[in-house]
C-alpha positions as CSV (number, residue, x, y, z in Angstrom):
1,M,75.6,69.2,43.1
2,T,77.2,72.4,41.9
3,T,80.4,72.0,40.0
4,V,83.1,74.3,38.5
5,T,85.4,73.7,35.6
6,L,88.9,75.1,35.9
7,G,89.2,76.7,32.5
8,K,91.2,74.9,29.9
9,T,92.3,72.2,32.3
10,G,88.9,70.6,31.9
11,I,89.1,69.6,35.5
12,T,85.5,69.7,36.8
13,V,85.0,69.4,40.6
14,N,82.6,70.2,43.4
15,K,82.2,73.9,44.1
16,N,83.8,73.3,47.5
17,G,87.6,72.8,47.5
18,F,89.5,71.6,50.5
19,G,92.3,73.9,51.6
20,A,94.8,71.7,53.5
21,L,96.9,74.4,55.2
22,P,95.2,74.1,58.5
23,I,95.6,70.3,58.8
24,Q,99.3,70.8,59.6
25,R,98.0,71.9,63.1
26,I,96.3,68.5,63.9
27,S,97.4,64.9,64.1
28,K,98.0,62.7,61.2
29,E,95.0,60.5,62.0
30,D,92.6,63.4,62.6
31,A,93.7,65.0,59.3
32,A,93.2,61.7,57.5
33,Y,89.7,61.4,59.0
34,L,88.7,64.9,57.7
35,L,90.2,64.4,54.3
36,K,88.5,61.0,53.8
37,K,85.2,62.3,55.1
38,A,85.4,65.2,52.7
39,F,86.1,62.9,49.8
40,D,83.5,60.4,50.7
41,Q,80.8,63.1,50.8
42,G,81.6,64.8,47.5
43,I,84.7,67.1,47.8
44,N,87.2,66.0,45.2
45,F,89.7,68.9,45.0
46,F,92.5,69.2,47.6
47,D,95.0,72.0,47.7
48,T,98.3,71.8,49.7
49,A,101.9,73.1,49.4
50,R,105.5,72.3,50.2
51,A,105.4,75.3,52.7
52,Y,102.6,73.8,54.8
53,S,105.0,71.6,56.9
54,D,103.5,68.1,56.9
55,S,100.3,68.8,55.1
56,E,101.4,67.0,51.9
57,E,102.3,63.9,53.9
58,K,98.9,63.8,55.5
59,V,97.1,64.2,52.2
60,G,99.2,61.4,50.8
61,Y,98.5,59.2,53.8
62,A,94.8,59.8,53.6
63,F,94.4,59.0,49.9
64,Q,96.5,55.8,49.5
65,G,94.8,53.6,46.9
66,I,92.3,56.2,45.6
67,R,94.7,58.7,44.1
68,D,93.0,58.5,40.6
69,K,89.6,59.4,42.0
70,L,90.5,63.0,43.1
71,Y,92.5,66.1,42.2
72,I,95.5,67.3,44.1
73,A,97.1,70.7,43.7
74,T,100.3,71.6,45.5
75,K,102.8,74.5,45.3
76,T,106.6,75.2,45.1
77,G,108.2,78.3,46.5
78,A,111.4,77.6,44.5
79,L,113.1,80.5,42.8
80,N,115.5,78.5,40.8
81,A,115.4,75.2,38.8
82,D,117.5,73.2,41.2
83,D,115.2,74.0,44.1
84,F,112.1,73.4,41.9
85,W,113.2,69.8,41.2
86,K,113.9,69.2,44.9
87,D,110.5,70.5,45.8
88,L,108.7,68.4,43.2
89,H,110.4,65.1,44.1
90,T,109.7,65.8,47.8
91,S,106.0,66.6,47.0
92,L,105.6,63.4,45.0
93,K,107.1,61.3,47.8
94,N,105.0,63.0,50.5
95,L,101.8,62.7,48.4
96,Q,102.5,59.0,47.6
97,T,101.9,59.6,43.9
98,D,103.8,59.9,40.6
99,Y,102.0,63.0,39.5
100,V,100.2,66.1,40.7
101,D,97.2,67.5,38.8
102,I,98.2,71.1,39.3
103,L,101.6,72.4,40.4
104,Q,101.6,76.1,41.3
105,F,104.4,78.6,41.7
106,H,103.8,79.7,45.3
107,N,103.4,83.5,45.4
108,P,106.6,84.3,43.5
109,P,107.8,88.0,43.5
110,F,107.7,87.9,39.6
111,C,105.8,86.0,36.9
112,P,108.1,83.2,35.7
113,R,108.4,83.0,32.0
114,P,110.6,81.1,29.5
115,D,114.1,82.6,29.1
116,D,113.7,84.9,32.1
117,G,117.0,83.5,33.6
118,S,115.4,81.7,36.5
119,G,114.9,78.4,34.7
120,L,111.6,77.9,36.6
121,Y,109.2,77.8,33.7
122,E,111.5,75.6,31.7
123,A,111.6,73.2,34.7
124,M,107.8,73.2,34.8
125,L,107.5,72.3,31.1
126,K,110.0,69.5,31.5
127,A,108.1,68.1,34.5
128,K,104.9,68.2,32.5
129,E,106.6,66.5,29.5
130,Q,107.7,63.7,31.9
131,G,104.2,63.3,33.3
132,M,105.1,64.4,36.8
133,I,102.6,67.3,36.6
134,R,99.5,67.8,34.5
135,H,98.9,71.5,34.6
136,I,101.2,74.6,35.1
137,S,99.8,77.2,37.5
138,I,100.6,80.1,39.8
139,T,99.4,81.7,43.0
140,N,99.8,85.3,44.0
141,H,98.6,88.1,46.2
142,R,99.7,90.9,43.9
143,L,97.4,92.3,41.3
144,H,100.1,93.2,38.8
145,I,101.6,89.7,38.9
146,A,98.2,88.1,38.6
147,K,97.4,90.2,35.6
148,E,100.7,89.4,34.0
149,A,100.1,85.7,34.5
150,I,96.7,85.9,32.9
151,E,97.8,87.9,30.0
152,S,100.9,85.7,29.4
153,G,98.9,82.7,28.4
154,L,101.5,80.5,30.1
155,Y,99.3,79.3,33.0
156,D,96.3,77.0,33.3
157,T,95.0,78.3,36.6
158,L,95.5,81.2,39.0
159,Q,95.1,81.0,42.7
160,F,94.3,84.5,44.1
161,P,92.6,85.9,47.3
162,F,88.9,86.3,46.7
163,C,86.0,86.7,49.2
164,Y,83.1,89.0,49.8
165,L,85.5,91.7,50.8
166,A,86.9,91.7,47.2
167,S,87.5,95.0,45.5
168,D,86.4,95.9,41.9
169,K,90.0,95.2,40.8
170,D,89.8,91.7,42.4
171,I,86.6,91.0,40.5
172,E,88.2,92.1,37.3
173,I,90.9,89.4,37.8
174,V,88.1,86.8,38.1
175,K,86.5,88.0,34.9
176,A,89.8,88.2,33.1
177,C,90.5,84.5,34.0
178,E,87.1,83.6,32.5
179,E,87.8,85.5,29.3
180,H,91.2,83.7,29.0
181,N,89.7,80.3,29.8
182,M,92.0,80.2,32.8
183,G,90.9,78.4,36.0
184,F,90.4,80.6,39.1
185,I,91.1,79.1,42.5
186,A,90.0,81.4,45.3
187,M,92.2,81.4,48.4
188,K,91.4,83.4,51.6
189,S,87.7,82.8,51.0
190,L,87.3,83.3,54.7
191,S,89.9,86.0,54.9
192,G,92.2,84.2,57.2
193,G,89.4,83.4,59.7
194,L,88.0,86.9,59.9
195,I,84.9,85.9,57.9
196,T,82.8,83.8,60.3
197,N,79.6,83.4,58.2
198,S,80.4,80.5,55.9
199,A,77.0,80.6,54.2
200,A,77.6,84.2,53.2
201,A,81.1,83.4,52.0
202,Y,79.7,80.5,49.9
203,A,76.8,82.5,48.5
204,F,79.2,85.2,47.3
205,A,81.6,82.8,45.6
206,A,78.6,80.9,44.0
207,Q,77.8,84.0,42.0
208,Y,80.9,83.4,39.9
209,D,80.6,80.3,37.7
210,N,84.4,80.0,37.2
211,V,85.5,80.4,40.8
212,L,86.6,77.4,42.9
213,P,86.8,78.5,46.6
214,I,89.1,76.4,48.7
215,W,88.1,76.4,52.4
216,G,90.7,76.1,55.0
217,I,89.4,73.2,57.2
218,Q,90.8,72.1,60.5
219,R,87.7,70.9,62.5
220,E,84.9,68.5,61.7
221,K,82.2,71.1,62.4
222,E,83.8,73.4,59.8
223,L,83.9,70.6,57.2
224,D,80.2,69.7,58.0
225,E,79.1,73.2,57.2
226,F,80.6,73.1,53.7
227,L,79.4,69.5,53.1
228,S,75.9,70.7,53.9
229,Y,76.2,73.2,51.1
230,I,76.6,70.5,48.5
231,E,72.9,69.6,48.8
232,N,71.6,72.9,50.0
233,P,73.9,75.7,48.6
234,P,73.3,79.2,50.1
235,S,72.3,81.9,47.6
236,M,72.5,85.7,47.7
237,T,69.3,86.5,49.5
238,S,68.5,90.1,50.5
239,E,69.4,89.1,54.1
240,I,72.9,87.8,53.1
241,T,73.4,90.8,50.8
242,D,72.7,93.2,53.7
243,Y,75.0,91.2,56.0
244,I,77.9,91.4,53.5
245,E,77.5,95.1,53.0
246,T,77.7,95.6,56.8
247,E,80.7,93.3,56.9
248,K,82.5,95.2,54.2
249,K,82.1,98.5,56.1
250,K,83.7,96.9,59.1
251,L,86.5,95.0,57.4
252,S,87.4,96.7,54.1
253,G,90.6,98.7,54.1
254,S,93.9,98.3,55.9
255,F,93.6,95.0,57.8
256,C,95.9,92.1,58.0
257,R,94.7,88.9,56.3
258,G,97.2,86.8,58.2
259,C,98.8,85.4,55.0
260,G,102.2,85.3,56.7
261,Y,104.4,86.4,53.8
262,C,106.0,88.9,56.1
263,M,107.3,86.0,58.3
264,P,109.6,84.8,59.7
265,T,112.2,87.6,59.1
266,C,111.2,89.9,61.9
267,P,114.4,90.7,63.9
268,A,112.3,91.2,67.0
269,K,110.6,87.8,66.5
270,I,107.1,89.4,66.5
271,Q,104.4,87.0,65.4
272,I,103.2,89.6,62.9
273,N,100.4,87.6,61.2
274,D,98.6,87.2,64.5
275,C,99.6,90.4,66.3
276,A,98.7,92.8,63.4
277,R,95.1,91.6,63.3
278,M,94.5,91.0,67.0
279,S,91.9,93.7,67.3
280,L,89.7,92.1,64.7
281,L,90.2,88.6,66.3
282,L,89.1,89.9,69.6
283,R,86.0,91.5,68.2
284,R,85.0,88.4,66.1
285,A,85.9,85.4,68.1
286,P,85.8,84.2,71.7
287,S,88.6,86.2,73.4
288,E,89.8,83.8,76.1
289,R,92.4,82.1,74.0
290,F,93.7,85.5,72.9
291,L,94.2,86.7,76.5
292,T,96.3,83.8,77.9
293,P,99.7,84.6,79.5
294,E,101.2,83.2,76.3
295,A,99.2,85.5,74.1
296,Q,100.0,88.5,76.3
297,A,103.7,87.6,75.9
298,M,103.3,87.4,72.2
299,M,101.7,90.8,72.0
300,A,104.3,92.4,74.3
301,K,106.9,91.6,71.7
302,I,105.5,94.5,69.7
303,E,107.4,96.7,72.1
304,D,110.6,95.4,70.6
305,C,109.8,96.5,67.1
306,V,112.9,98.3,65.6
307,H,110.9,99.7,62.6
308,C,113.2,98.1,60.1
309,N,110.1,97.9,57.7
310,V,111.1,94.6,56.2
311,C,107.6,93.4,57.0
312,T,106.1,96.3,55.1
313,T,108.2,95.6,52.0
314,K,107.1,91.9,52.0
315,C,103.4,92.6,52.5
316,P,101.5,91.8,49.3
317,Y,98.7,94.2,50.4
318,E,101.2,97.1,50.9
319,L,100.1,97.6,54.5
320,N,102.0,99.8,57.0
321,T,102.7,96.9,59.2
322,P,104.5,98.6,62.1
323,E,101.6,101.1,62.3
324,L,99.1,98.2,62.4
325,L,101.1,96.5,65.1
326,A,101.0,99.6,67.2
327,E,97.3,100.1,66.8
328,N,96.5,96.5,67.6
329,Y,98.8,96.6,70.7
330,K,97.0,99.7,71.9
331,D,93.6,98.0,71.5
332,Y,94.9,94.9,73.2
333,K,96.1,96.7,76.3
334,E,92.7,98.4,76.6
335,V,91.0,95.0,76.5
336,L,93.4,93.7,79.2
337,A,92.4,96.8,81.3
338,G,88.8,95.8,81.0
339,K,87.7,98.3,78.4
340,P,85.5,97.2,75.5
341,L,86.7,97.5,71.9
């Protein structure tokens, strides 16, 4: 079994982490079944967040009585100390535990530091002193904040987007974490569902000894794929290398990863994180569910865009979101007219 150690935390876990964002979309019992099966067959790191609706509750429900046998990471989106404490107490209640192994600031617009006026880092330290958290960490989508967090020496792990579409700058972040003995947790390892070859995704991540990919899992067949890699891990064969190079040509550049950080502030109520990548979804997945009357109504909302550009200012990838929406809507209408993409 391949394992990874998260830097100075000393936490050593299976190379597969369970990303618990998608389980908010399924029932409590179905979620518990997946979580327990993952644990029973070797996965022992589970990542959730306050922002993932009832994901924490489902994780807590699944792991009653075996909390000490696995590692749980969660996140707070708080921007002040009062909200931090509210989030932490809610997380502990939901998770049915008195501590979390890793608590992460959830994609903050700045790198929290002592004496920065927010009180956030001081709250983290106090929570650690009280035994409510074991490691202080951060997630982010922005290169400059990730770099600042690494260089600050204040954090035990960084969670950052990393997949086979990674740029040289992204790879530098991974290497910097290794140099600073800081754990690296890879989010978006399937690029929000746009990467459909899990073996290639695993093989790419496996090249980096310090990287723990967390796979967003919602269905048993998805879980089974990653469980199969525990005993038979894919490696970077020439075939997979060629496949990845082809994929990078198709997907690298200005495409929406579906992270949702532009939501839900759109005054036109456009479902941006789905609409701005619809062209790719249509090319890479069965199209029927994207062409239902409900999906057509969702896409038609793009016509109501007022070009306020709030979505653009919130995009961690600095995409021109209104332009992407327009391009995707044009493609969508062509598909509805029977034209191939």
